[in-house]
C-alpha positions as CSV (number, residue, x, y, z in Angstrom):
1,M,-20.8,29.6,17.2
2,A,-19.4,27.6,14.2
3,E,-19.6,29.4,10.9
4,V,-21.8,28.2,8.1
5,D,-20.3,25.8,5.6
6,D,-20.8,28.4,2.7
7,A,-17.4,28.1,1.3
8,P,-17.2,25.7,-1.8
9,A,-16.1,22.3,-1.4
10,I,-12.6,21.7,-2.9
11,V,-12.9,19.3,-6.1
12,C,-10.3,18.2,-8.4
13,S,-11.8,19.6,-11.6
14,A,-10.1,23.1,-11.8
15,P,-7.1,23.0,-14.2
16,G,-3.9,23.7,-12.8
17,S,-5.3,23.3,-9.1
18,F,-3.4,21.4,-6.3
19,A,-6.1,18.8,-5.9
20,R,-6.3,18.0,-9.6
21,S,-2.6,17.5,-9.5
22,V,-2.7,14.7,-6.8
23,L,-5.4,12.8,-8.7
24,A,-3.8,13.3,-12.3
25,E,-0.2,13.0,-11.3
26,R,0.6,11.9,-7.7
27,H,-1.7,9.0,-7.7
28,P,-0.6,7.4,-10.9
29,A,2.8,7.8,-9.8
30,L,2.0,6.3,-6.4
31,I,0.5,3.1,-8.3
32,E,3.6,2.5,-10.0
33,Q,5.8,2.8,-7.1
34,V,3.5,0.3,-5.2
35,R,3.7,-2.0,-8.1
36,D,7.4,-1.9,-8.2
37,A,7.6,-2.3,-4.3
38,F,6.4,-6.2,-4.3
39,P,6.6,-9.2,-6.4
40,W,2.6,-8.9,-6.8
41,S,0.8,-11.7,-8.6
42,P,-0.8,-11.3,-12.0
43,E,-4.0,-10.8,-10.4
44,R,-2.7,-7.9,-8.3
45,H,-1.1,-6.4,-11.4
46,R,-4.3,-6.5,-13.2
47,A,-6.2,-4.8,-10.2
48,L,-3.6,-2.0,-10.0
49,D,-4.1,-1.4,-13.8
50,A,-7.9,-1.3,-13.5
51,L,-7.4,1.3,-10.6
52,L,-5.2,3.5,-12.6
53,R,-7.5,3.5,-15.4
54,S,-10.7,4.3,-13.5
55,S,-9.0,6.9,-11.2
56,T,-7.5,8.7,-14.3
57,E,-10.0,8.3,-17.2
58,G,-13.1,6.4,-15.7
59,V,-15.8,6.9,-13.1
60,I,-16.2,6.2,-9.6
61,E,-17.4,2.6,-9.1
62,P,-18.6,0.7,-5.8
63,L,-16.4,-2.0,-4.2
64,G,-16.9,-5.4,-5.2
65,P,-19.6,-7.5,-3.7
66,L,-17.1,-9.4,-1.3
67,A,-15.5,-6.5,0.4
68,H,-16.0,-6.4,4.0
69,D,-17.1,-2.8,4.0
70,R,-19.0,-2.7,1.0
71,E,-22.4,-1.4,2.7
72,R,-20.5,1.4,4.5
73,W,-18.9,2.7,1.4
74,D,-22.1,2.2,-0.9
75,A,-23.7,4.4,1.8
76,W,-20.9,7.0,1.7
77,G,-20.6,7.2,-2.1
78,A,-24.0,6.8,-3.1
79,E,-24.1,10.2,-4.7
80,Y,-20.8,9.9,-6.3
81,F,-20.8,6.5,-7.9
82,G,-20.7,6.8,-11.8
83,R,-19.2,10.4,-11.7
84,S,-15.7,11.4,-12.5
85,W,-13.2,11.3,-9.9
86,F,-12.5,14.9,-10.5
87,D,-16.0,16.1,-10.0
88,V,-16.4,15.1,-6.5
89,P,-15.0,16.5,-3.1
90,F,-11.4,16.1,-3.0
91,L,-11.5,14.7,0.6
92,W,-13.8,12.0,-0.5
93,S,-12.0,11.0,-3.8
94,E,-8.7,10.8,-2.1
95,S,-9.9,8.5,0.7
96,Y,-11.7,6.3,-1.7
97,F,-8.7,6.1,-4.0
98,Y,-6.7,4.6,-0.8
99,R,-9.4,2.2,-0.1
100,L,-9.4,0.8,-3.7
101,L,-5.6,0.7,-3.6
102,L,-5.6,-1.7,-0.5
103,E,-8.3,-3.7,-2.3
104,A,-6.2,-4.0,-5.3
105,V,-3.3,-5.1,-3.5
106,G,-5.4,-7.8,-1.5
107,Y,-4.7,-6.1,1.9
108,F,-8.0,-7.0,3.3
109,G,-7.8,-10.6,2.1
110,P,-8.2,-13.5,2.1
111,G,-5.2,-14.5,0.5
112,P,-1.6,-14.5,0.9
113,W,-1.4,-10.6,0.7
114,Q,-3.6,-10.1,3.6
115,G,-2.5,-7.4,6.0
116,I,0.6,-6.7,3.9
117,D,1.0,-2.8,4.2
118,P,1.9,-1.9,0.6
119,F,3.7,1.4,1.8
120,A,6.1,-0.6,4.3
121,P,9.1,-0.5,2.0
122,F,8.9,3.2,1.7
123,K,8.6,3.9,5.6
124,R,11.3,1.4,6.5
125,A,13.6,3.1,4.2
126,E,12.8,6.5,5.6
127,L,13.6,5.0,9.2
128,R,16.9,3.5,8.1
129,G,18.1,6.8,6.7
130,S,20.9,8.9,7.9
131,L,18.7,12.0,8.4
132,V,16.9,10.0,11.2
133,D,20.4,9.3,12.8
134,D,21.1,13.2,12.6
135,E,18.0,14.2,14.1
136,L,18.0,11.6,17.1
137,A,21.8,12.8,17.7
138,A,20.6,16.4,17.9
139,L,18.6,15.2,21.2
140,D,22.0,15.0,22.9
141,V,22.7,18.8,22.1
142,L,19.0,19.7,23.2
143,A,19.6,17.9,26.6
144,R,21.9,20.5,27.6
145,R,19.6,23.5,27.0
146,P,17.0,25.1,29.4
147,V,13.8,23.0,29.8
148,A,11.7,26.0,28.1
149,E,14.0,25.9,25.2
150,R,13.8,22.3,24.7
151,A,10.0,22.2,25.1
152,A,10.1,24.9,21.9
153,A,12.5,22.7,20.1
154,Y,10.3,19.6,20.6
155,L,7.2,21.4,19.4
156,Q,8.9,22.9,16.4
157,G,10.2,19.5,15.6
158,S,6.8,18.0,15.6
159,L,5.6,20.6,13.4
160,W,8.2,20.6,10.6
161,G,8.5,16.9,10.9
162,N,5.3,16.9,8.9
163,R,7.4,18.4,6.0
164,A,8.7,14.6,6.0
165,D,5.4,13.2,4.7
166,L,6.3,10.5,2.2
167,S,3.1,11.2,0.1
168,F,4.2,14.6,-0.4
169,T,7.3,13.4,-2.2
170,V,5.4,11.1,-4.6
171,G,5.9,12.5,-8.0
172,S,8.6,15.1,-7.0
173,Q,11.8,13.0,-7.7
174,T,14.6,15.1,-9.1
175,A,17.0,13.5,-11.8
176,D,19.5,12.6,-9.1
177,G,17.1,10.6,-7.1
178,G,16.6,13.5,-4.4
179,T,13.5,15.5,-3.8
180,D,12.6,19.1,-4.7
181,A,13.0,21.6,-2.0
182,G,9.9,21.7,0.5
183,S,9.2,18.0,0.3
184,D,11.1,15.4,2.5
185,G,13.1,18.1,4.4
186,S,13.2,21.3,2.2
187,T,16.2,23.4,1.5
188,E,16.3,24.9,5.0
189,A,16.2,21.6,6.8
190,R,18.9,20.1,4.7
191,S,21.2,23.0,4.8
192,G,20.7,23.4,8.6
193,E,19.2,27.0,8.1
194,A,16.2,27.9,10.4
195,P,13.0,27.4,8.9
196,P,10.9,30.4,7.8
197,P,8.5,32.3,10.5
198,L,5.3,30.5,11.1
199,V,2.0,31.9,9.4
200,A,0.4,31.7,12.7
201,D,1.9,30.9,16.0
202,D,-0.1,30.2,19.1
203,S,2.7,28.4,20.9
204,E,2.5,30.4,24.0
205,V,-1.3,29.6,24.3
206,L,-0.6,26.0,23.7
207,W,2.0,26.0,26.5
208,S,-0.4,27.9,28.6
209,L,-2.8,25.0,28.6
210,L,-0.2,22.5,29.6
211,P,1.8,24.1,32.6
212,T,4.5,22.1,34.2
213,G,3.1,20.4,37.7
214,G,-0.5,20.9,36.6
215,S,-3.3,21.0,39.0
216,P,-3.5,19.1,42.3
217,G,-5.8,16.3,42.1
218,A,-6.6,16.7,38.5
219,A,-5.2,13.9,36.1
220,R,-4.5,15.9,32.6
221,T,-4.8,13.6,29.5
222,V,-3.5,15.0,26.2
223,H,-4.6,13.4,22.9
224,V,-2.4,13.4,19.9
225,I,-4.1,12.6,16.5
226,A,-1.1,11.5,14.6
227,D,-0.5,12.0,10.7
228,N,2.6,10.3,9.1
229,S,5.0,7.7,10.3
230,G,8.9,7.8,10.1
231,R,10.4,11.1,10.3
232,E,7.3,12.7,11.6
233,L,6.1,10.3,13.9
234,I,9.6,10.3,15.6
235,P,9.5,13.9,16.7
236,D,5.7,13.3,17.7
237,L,6.9,10.6,19.8
238,V,9.5,12.8,21.2
239,L,7.2,15.4,22.1
240,I,4.8,13.2,23.9
241,E,7.8,11.8,25.9
242,H,8.6,15.5,26.8
243,L,4.9,16.0,27.9
244,L,5.0,12.9,30.1
245,E,8.4,13.4,31.7
246,S,8.1,17.3,32.3
247,G,4.9,16.7,34.0
248,R,2.8,18.7,31.5
249,A,0.6,15.7,30.9
250,D,-0.1,12.8,33.3
251,D,-1.1,10.5,30.4
252,V,-1.3,10.8,26.5
253,V,-3.5,9.2,24.1
254,L,-2.0,8.6,20.6
255,H,-4.7,8.1,17.8
256,V,-3.3,6.4,14.5
257,K,-4.9,4.7,11.5
258,P,-6.4,1.2,11.7
259,Y,-4.8,0.3,8.4
260,P,-2.4,1.7,6.0
261,Y,-3.6,5.1,4.6
262,Y,-2.4,8.0,2.5
263,V,1.1,6.3,1.9
264,S,2.7,7.2,5.4
265,D,-0.1,7.7,7.7
266,A,1.0,6.1,11.0
267,T,-0.6,2.8,12.1
268,M,0.2,0.7,15.3
269,A,2.7,-1.2,13.6
270,D,4.6,2.2,12.6
271,V,4.3,3.3,16.4
272,V,6.3,0.3,17.5
273,D,9.0,0.6,14.6
274,C,9.6,4.4,15.4
275,A,9.5,3.8,19.2
276,R,12.0,1.1,18.7
277,R,14.2,3.1,16.4
278,I,14.4,5.9,19.0
279,A,15.2,3.5,21.9
280,Q,18.1,1.8,19.7
281,A,19.7,5.1,18.8
282,S,23.2,5.8,19.4
283,G,24.6,9.3,20.5
284,E,27.4,10.7,22.6
285,A,25.2,11.3,25.6
286,G,22.5,8.6,24.7
287,E,19.6,11.0,25.3
288,A,17.5,9.8,22.3
289,G,17.9,6.0,23.4
290,E,16.9,6.9,27.2
291,A,13.9,8.9,25.6
292,G,12.8,5.7,23.9
293,K,13.1,3.5,26.5
294,R,11.0,5.8,28.6
295,L,8.4,5.9,26.0
296,W,8.6,2.0,25.8
297,A,7.8,2.0,29.5
298,A,5.2,4.5,29.3
299,M,3.4,2.4,26.8
300,G,3.9,-0.7,29.1
301,D,2.2,1.2,32.2
302,G,-0.7,2.9,30.4
303,R,0.6,6.4,30.4
304,L,0.8,6.2,26.7
305,A,-2.1,4.6,25.0
306,V,-2.5,4.0,21.5
307,R,-6.0,3.9,19.8
308,A,-7.1,3.2,16.1
309,H,-10.7,4.4,15.5
310,G,-12.2,3.6,12.0
311,F,-13.4,7.0,11.5
312,F,-9.9,8.1,11.0
313,C,-9.9,6.4,7.7
314,A,-13.3,8.0,6.8
315,P,-13.8,10.7,3.9
316,F,-15.5,13.2,6.4
317,P,-14.5,16.3,8.4
318,Y,-14.1,15.9,12.2
319,A,-17.2,17.9,12.5
320,E,-19.1,14.4,11.6
321,M,-17.1,12.1,13.8
322,P,-19.3,9.6,15.8
323,D,-20.4,10.3,19.3
324,E,-18.3,7.4,20.8
325,L,-15.2,9.1,19.5
326,R,-16.3,12.5,20.4
327,R,-16.6,11.3,23.9
328,Q,-13.0,10.2,24.1
329,F,-11.9,13.9,23.6
330,D,-14.2,15.3,26.4
331,G,-12.3,16.4,29.2
332,A,-9.0,16.4,27.6
333,A,-6.6,19.1,28.7
334,L,-5.6,19.5,24.9
335,T,-6.2,17.5,21.7
336,I,-3.0,18.2,19.4
337,V,-4.0,17.5,15.4
338,K,-1.1,16.9,13.4
339,G,-0.5,17.4,9.8
340,D,-2.2,18.6,6.8
341,L,-4.8,15.9,6.2
342,N,-6.0,16.3,9.6
343,Y,-6.0,19.8,9.3
344,R,-8.4,19.8,6.3
345,R,-10.6,17.5,8.3
346,L,-10.5,19.5,11.4
347,V,-11.6,22.9,9.6
348,G,-13.6,21.3,6.7
349,D,-12.0,20.8,3.1
350,R,-13.4,24.0,1.5
351,L,-12.0,27.1,0.1
352,W,-12.4,29.3,3.0
353,S,-11.2,32.7,3.2
354,P,-7.6,32.5,4.9
355,T,-8.8,35.0,7.3
356,A,-11.8,33.1,8.6
357,S,-11.8,32.3,12.2
358,F,-10.0,29.2,13.3
359,S,-12.0,29.2,16.5
360,G,-15.1,29.3,14.5
361,R,-14.2,26.5,12.2
362,T,-13.3,24.3,15.0
363,A,-16.0,25.1,17.4
364,H,-17.4,21.8,17.0
365,F,-14.3,19.8,18.2
366,P,-15.0,18.8,21.8
367,G,-12.4,20.7,24.2
368,P,-9.3,22.6,23.6
369,V,-7.5,21.9,20.2
370,A,-4.1,22.7,18.5
371,A,-3.2,22.2,15.0
372,L,0.5,21.6,14.1
373,R,0.8,21.8,10.4
374,T,3.0,22.3,7.5
375,L,1.0,24.0,4.7
376,K,0.8,21.3,1.7
377,S,-2.8,21.8,0.6
378,D,-5.1,24.7,-0.3
379,V,-7.2,24.9,3.0
380,I,-6.2,27.5,5.4
381,V,-8.0,29.6,8.0
382,G,-7.1,31.9,11.0
383,L,-4.6,34.3,9.3
384,E,-4.3,37.9,9.9
385,P,-5.0,40.1,6.8
386,R,-1.4,41.6,6.8
387,T,0.1,38.0,6.9
388,V,-2.0,37.0,3.9
389,A,-1.0,40.1,1.9
390,R,2.7,39.4,2.7
391,L,2.5,35.8,1.6
392,E,0.6,36.4,-1.7
393,D,3.0,39.4,-2.6
394,A,5.9,36.9,-2.1
395,A,4.4,34.0,-3.8
396,G,5.7,35.0,-7.3
397,D,3.2,32.5,-9.2
398,G,0.9,35.1,-10.5
399,K,-1.9,33.9,-8.2
400,G,-0.4,34.2,-4.8
401,R,-1.2,30.7,-3.8
402,A,2.1,28.8,-4.1
403,W,2.7,29.2,-0.2
404,R,-0.4,27.1,0.5
405,T,0.9,23.9,-0.9
406,S,4.7,24.3,-1.2
407,G,5.4,22.7,2.4
408,T,7.7,25.7,3.2
409,H,5.2,27.4,5.6
410,G,4.0,26.1,9.0
411,L,1.5,27.0,11.8
412,V,0.6,26.4,15.5
413,Q,-2.9,27.3,15.9
414,V,-5.0,26.8,19.0
415,R,-8.5,27.1,20.2
416,T,-9.1,27.1,23.8
């Protein structure tokens, strides 16, 4: 039975909190980065200025009368309009900020900026980076390893790829143009050292749900709810290709966002760009390129399907997903939920005790579910008391909470 939602919802009003830093620091920095990324018209600059003032000093206001989804957001935000951005649930205020950012740049049109992804320059720059070349070249080395070892590496790559989240690096630029440790590939990733132990690791349970060969006569479908594009989506696609090639899954459904969201969240266009990047990779053994070609073929013959339901851009936890989306997950061998935002939506964006039951918090989700996540926000459940004590003692911030948001810890949690 699911636990009662008795933990307080996370809001942004607490001084020094992670949630407050997102609204007060990260969002203004993002507005300026988006402003500089395109030659916006004066009208678009005025709209960005208005969003900056509203989100930092003003109150939440409804969408304009011509917005195509005005009625939907009016219903979703009826109790929040007229209130400070800092006094409403963090999940809702973040989602609405990104909806207003798209409105400010004219994404939904009509007009010349309709359909232009304001985050595309950041995504493309990451895909062109040398780190992607290095990571794809590593597949040549992995190809010579035993199958079980490769599977573990692909799973770890998908998990730690979440550390490359572009939104996590906004506002964390260092003086030399790099990023602080724990953002787009922390000190461990850049130096080649092994990442720290996972705070929870149900990897063996995950693989037990997806044995090679499977059950005769029973088609096994795996769903993957994607998080970020670029250097996270690439290892996600590599993991998906392994599931198909190894026979752990007969088909995979990849769920992405229907429109740009949270800076780097993956859309269909990003899936195509990343699949093409893998297929065009060069390497001594050409393993990445071949994997990319198999992915491309799997999309063409239907073994890899991509879907984009509107609920993935809604400001609600997955416990409130509509029935037609819930039915998509019924009967799945496993649903893999990627990343920090999806984790917040999976267990509820509340200040749970870190030892609260992961199974209890995910009992609402249809079928077996696995979370692969790099920790970058306050929400966490399913930890052993001794693990929490160790992490809080080692935090060194006087509060014992830095490990929750630094991006230096990860987890694999499974509810069967």
